[in-house]
Residue, then its C-alpha position, 0 to 999 in steps of 0.5 A: m928944764m921943768n921945775r918942781k911945780h911943772w913936775t907936780t902939775l904933770s904928775m897930777a895930770a897923769g894921776t887924773v888920766l890914770c884914775g879916769t881910765v880905771i873908773a871908765q874900765a870899771q863902768t864898762a858893762k862886761p860880764k864879771p868873770a868868776q873868781t878862780p878858787m885857790p888853795l888856802a895857802q895861795a889865798r893867804r899869800t894873795v891877800s898879803m900881796l894885794n894888801d901890800l899893793y893897796v896899802t903902798s898905793v894909798v900911802g903913795i897917792h895920799g903923800t903925793y897928791v892929797k895936799d888939801a881937803a878939796t883933793p879926793a882922798a886916796a881911799t876914794v881912788a882905792r875903792q874905785v880900784f877895788e871895784s875894777m879888780a873885782a869886776k875882773g874876777w880878782p878877790e873882793t876887797r873893800w874898806l872897813s871902818t874901825t872908828g864907827r865914823p866912816f866917810n862912806p857908810a858902806s865901810n861899816p861892818k856888815d856881819k859877825f866876821e866884820k864885827d869880830a875883825v873890828v874888835a881884833l884890829k882895834k886891839g892892834q892885831a895886824r890881820f884877822e882871818r877866818v875860813e867861812n862858806g868856801e872862802l878865806r875872809a881876811a881883814t888887815l889893819v890900816p892905822m893913821v900913818d901920819k898927821s896929813c891923814g888928819m885932814c879927814h880923820t880929825k878925831d884920830k891921831v897917828g897910830d890909831p887903827i882908823g880902818g882896815l881892808l877886807y878880802r874875800v878869796k874863794l877856796t878850792g876843796t871847801k864848801 
């Protein structure tokens, strides 16, 4: 019979294998399939589905595996998943810093839409979106969910808008 320590070790090993598989798949050199354009209503639903999946995964990974500052952050694993998904032709997703103190400078806002999204998310808006250049661009709020997030987010408190997720979905019938 396995005790909790054995289950934790087994779970961490399984997580490591899964993460290694995702990274290896993302690094395999294959031509990137084009994202399939979709109608606006479907694009919005797709963003909602991806957001639920990614946020639930990050919170679950963090709560299960991140016990000290030496453990890779769940956000790092999520970024690898975003890259793998985009390489397979799924909508582009990336982290957006709302604090101006990102761990990864690539999370800083890059254009007007992203800067506008930061303003909206910092005011507590759960979702900000705009249709631009044939794409649905959406940003969703990621608050600090519990005090364990404070291992990395030392200047923030539970409930603070520490970031967001950015989505780009190609649309049909727009230019």
